[in-house]
C-alpha positions in Angstrom: 76.6 74.1 179.2 77.9 71.4 176.7 74.8 69.4 176.9 72.6 72.5 176.3 74.8 73.1 173.1 74.3 69.4 172.0 70.5 69.5 172.4 70.8 73.0 170.3 72.4 71.6 167.6 69.8 68.6 167.3 66.9 70.6 167.5 68.4 72.8 164.5 69.4 69.6 162.5 65.5 68.5 163.1 64.2 71.6 161.8 66.4 71.5 159.1 65.9 68.0 157.8 61.8 68.6 158.3 62.3 71.5 156.0 64.1 69.9 153.4 61.4 67.3 153.4 58.6 69.7 153.1 60.9 71.4 150.0 61.0 68.0 148.7 57.4 67.2 148.8 55.7 70.3 148.2 53.6 68.3 145.7 50.0 68.0 144.9 48.8 66.5 147.8 46.0 67.8 149.7 45.7 66.6 153.2 42.4 65.8 154.4 41.0 64.5 151.1 39.2 61.4 151.5 38.0 59.0 148.7 35.0 61.0 147.8 36.9 64.2 147.5 39.8 62.7 145.4 37.0 61.3 143.0 35.7 64.7 142.8 39.0 66.2 141.7 39.3 63.2 138.9 35.9 64.1 137.9 37.1 67.7 137.5 39.9 67.0 135.5 38.3 64.7 133.1 35.5 67.6 132.8 38.6 70.1 132.0 39.8 67.8 129.2 36.6 67.3 127.8 36.8 71.3 127.2 39.6 70.9 125.1 38.9 72.3 121.6 40.0 69.5 119.7 38.4 67.0 122.1 35.1 69.0 122.0 35.0 69.3 118.3 35.2 65.4 117.8 33.0 64.1 121.1 30.4 66.6 121.4 28.3 65.2 118.4 29.4 62.0 118.4 26.9 59.4 118.7 29.4 56.2 118.2 31.3 56.9 121.7 29.2 54.2 123.5 28.2 50.7 121.9 24.9 49.0 122.4 26.9 46.4 123.9 27.0 46.1 127.6 28.7 43.8 130.0 25.8 42.1 131.3 27.4 39.7 133.7 28.8 42.3 135.4 26.0 42.8 138.3 26.1 44.0 141.8 26.1 40.7 143.3 29.1 39.3 141.3 30.8 42.9 140.8 33.7 42.2 143.0 34.5 38.8 141.8 34.4 39.6 138.4 36.5 42.9 139.1 39.2 40.9 141.1 39.4 38.4 138.5 39.7 40.8 135.4 42.4 42.9 137.6 44.6 39.7 138.3 44.9 38.7 134.8 46.0 41.9 133.5 50.1 41.4 132.7 52.1 43.7 134.7 55.6 43.8 136.8 53.5 46.2 139.1 51.7 44.2 142.0 48.3 45.9 141.6 45.7 44.5 144.2 42.1 44.8 144.6 39.6 46.0 147.2 36.5 48.4 147.6 38.7 51.6 146.8 40.1 50.0 143.4 36.3 48.9 142.7 35.3 52.6 143.2 37.8 53.9 140.6 36.8 51.1 138.4 33.5 52.0 138.4 34.2 56.2 137.8 36.0 55.0 135.0 34.3 52.1 133.3 30.9 53.0 134.4 30.1 56.8 135.7 32.2 58.6 133.2 32.2 56.9 130.0 32.1 59.6 127.3 35.3 60.9 129.4 37.0 57.6 129.1 36.3 57.4 125.4 38.1 60.8 125.1 41.0 59.7 127.0 41.1 56.1 124.7 41.0 58.3 121.8 43.7 60.6 122.9 45.6 57.4 123.9 45.8 56.5 120.5 48.0 59.7 119.7 49.9 59.7 122.7 50.5 56.3 124.0 52.8 54.8 121.3 55.5 57.5 121.5 55.4 57.4 125.2 56.1 53.6 125.5 59.2 54.2 123.6 60.6 56.4 126.1 59.7 54.5 128.8 61.2 51.2 127.3 64.3 53.6 126.6 64.6 54.0 130.3 63.8 50.1 131.2 60.4 51.6 133.2 57.1 49.6 132.7 55.6 51.3 129.6 52.1 50.9 131.5 53.0 53.5 134.0 52.3 56.0 131.1 48.5 55.4 132.4 49.2 57.7 135.2 48.5 60.2 132.9 44.9 59.7 132.8 44.7 59.9 136.2 47.3 63.0 136.5 45.9 65.1 133.8 43.3 63.2 131.8 45.6 63.6 128.6 45.4 67.0 129.0 48.9 69.0 128.1 47.8 72.1 128.9 45.9 71.3 132.4 47.0 73.5 135.7 46.1 72.0 139.1 45.4 74.6 142.0 48.8 73.8 143.6 50.6 75.1 140.2 51.5 71.3 138.9 51.5 71.9 135.1 50.9 70.0 132.0 50.2 66.2 131.1 52.5 64.7 134.0 51.2 67.3 136.5 55.0 68.3 137.4 55.9 70.9 140.1 58.2 73.6 139.3 60.8 72.2 141.5 60.5 68.5 140.4 60.7 69.6 136.8 63.6 71.7 137.2 65.4 68.9 139.1 64.7 66.8 135.7 65.9 69.6 133.1 62.3 71.1 132.5 62.6 74.6 131.5 60.1 77.1 133.1 60.2 80.9 132.5 58.2 83.7 131.5 58.4 82.5 127.7 58.3 78.9 128.0 56.9 76.0 130.3 58.3 72.6 129.2 56.2 70.9 131.6 53.5 71.5 128.8 55.6 70.0 126.3 54.2 66.4 126.2 57.5 64.8 124.9 60.2 66.6 127.3 57.7 66.0 129.9 57.2 62.3 129.5 60.9 61.9 129.6 61.2 63.6 132.6 58.8 61.7 134.0 60.2 58.4 133.2 63.4 59.3 134.4 61.7 60.5 137.9 60.0 57.2 138.3 63.2 55.1 137.5 64.7 57.2 140.4 61.8 56.5 142.9 61.7 52.8 142.3 65.7 52.8 142.8 64.7 54.5 146.3 62.1 52.1 147.4 62.3 48.9 144.9 58.5 48.7 144.4 56.8 50.2 142.1 53.6 50.7 144.2 55.8 53.0 146.4 57.2 54.7 143.5 53.6 55.6 142.0 53.0 57.1 145.4 56.0 58.8 145.8 55.1 60.5 142.7 52.1 61.9 143.7 53.3 62.9 147.5 57.2 63.0 147.2 60.0 60.5 148.6 60.0 62.2 151.6 56.4 61.5 152.5 56.3 57.8 151.1 60.2 57.7 154.0 58.0 58.3 156.6 55.1 56.1 156.3 57.5 53.4 155.9 58.9 54.4 159.1 55.8 54.6 160.7 54.6 51.3 159.4 57.4 49.8 160.9 59.8 49.5 158.0 57.2 47.4 155.8 58.3 47.3 152.1 55.0 47.5 149.6 52.3 50.1 149.1 49.4 48.0 150.7 51.4 47.6 154.1 52.5 51.3 154.0 49.2 52.8 152.7 47.2 53.2 155.8 50.2 55.8 156.8 50.8 57.8 153.5 48.7 61.1 152.9 45.0 60.5 152.3 45.1 61.5 148.7 48.1 59.3 148.1 46.0 56.2 149.7 44.1 56.7 146.8 46.0 57.3 144.2 47.3 54.1 143.4 43.5 52.6 143.4 43.0 55.6 140.9 45.7 54.1 138.5 44.3 50.6 138.9 41.2 51.8 137.8 42.2 53.6 134.8 44.7 50.4 134.2 41.7 48.2 134.3 39.6 50.7 131.7 42.2 50.6 129.2 42.2 46.9 129.5 38.6 46.1 129.6 36.7 49.3 128.2 35.1 47.0 125.2 33.2 44.7 128.1 31.6 48.2 129.4 30.6 49.4 125.8 33.2 52.0 125.6 34.3 52.6 122.1 37.5 55.3 121.5 36.4 58.8 120.3 38.1 59.3 117.0 40.2 62.4 117.9 42.0 64.1 115.2 45.7 66.0 116.1 47.6 67.3 113.4 50.7 65.1 113.0 52.1 67.1 109.8 53.3 70.6 111.0 55.9 72.9 109.6 57.7 76.2 111.0 57.2 79.5 109.7 59.1 82.2 111.2 58.0 85.7 111.7 59.8 89.3 112.1 57.3 91.3 112.9 54.2 91.0 115.4 51.3 88.9 114.1 48.1 88.4 116.1 45.6 84.8 115.7 42.8 86.9 113.7 45.3 87.8 110.9 46.4 84.1 110.9 43.0 82.9 111.1 41.6 85.0 108.3 44.8 84.3 105.8 44.5 80.8 106.3 41.0 80.0 106.5 41.1 78.4 110.2 39.0 78.3 113.2 41.0 80.6 115.8 40.2 78.1 118.4 42.1 75.5 116.2 45.3 77.6 116.2 45.4 78.5 120.0 
């Protein structure tokens, strides 16, 4: 009887901890996604970014997105050696690495999706200077802000099919953990400043758990519970590349996608990409209203396009 009770307790504990891990890791991971499917997801997010009114306004008719200059030294024959050497020269505390998956994402950002990358580079001039300051405040490598490229393509109102929201694609539970208010009136996940502050603290916590920025980046995507399981299945390995085969399939591609985006931010000129000139208003004021007011009225009085007001 005593033995039976012990087994019952062990079973309950097993169910409890697995449930806790499942709640902890209710993230954006889509099990079974291979590299090709994950690239389709990134393509979709980049297209969504191009549909933003202020991006479309500046980019759609622009003829200066791509320069006539192209990187003629990069050919099919020497592509790997050129890309590998360039990645190795990027100065960062994050151990990057290069392989065929990284090459695929470099080609996505630097070759296949040049117009989207041009828009991202234009938006980066607005977002990244103050994002760097926030990351510096928490002693987190500032280059990790490039995760926003693969998370949302710098779209602050992006929403994934799983419900991840904002420029940093926070799930509801994780956002609440880091003080982001989400209710029927407000969603702080859509506030780039608040979300960036939360992302910096979250990434710092993840690095404290795993002592490896590659694993911290992986955990940002699939949750720390999934990374712990992968470490256990790998026999206790301690770096992303060692643990990678045991991670969820989407997360196996997440870090290579980050390296591809990071490469594009450093070598876009070598691929003939010019940052788009995207104007985002920086001088604003607040007017308190005391009765119902619709956007058509505001647009008429101020003579501003209603899409710009939205």
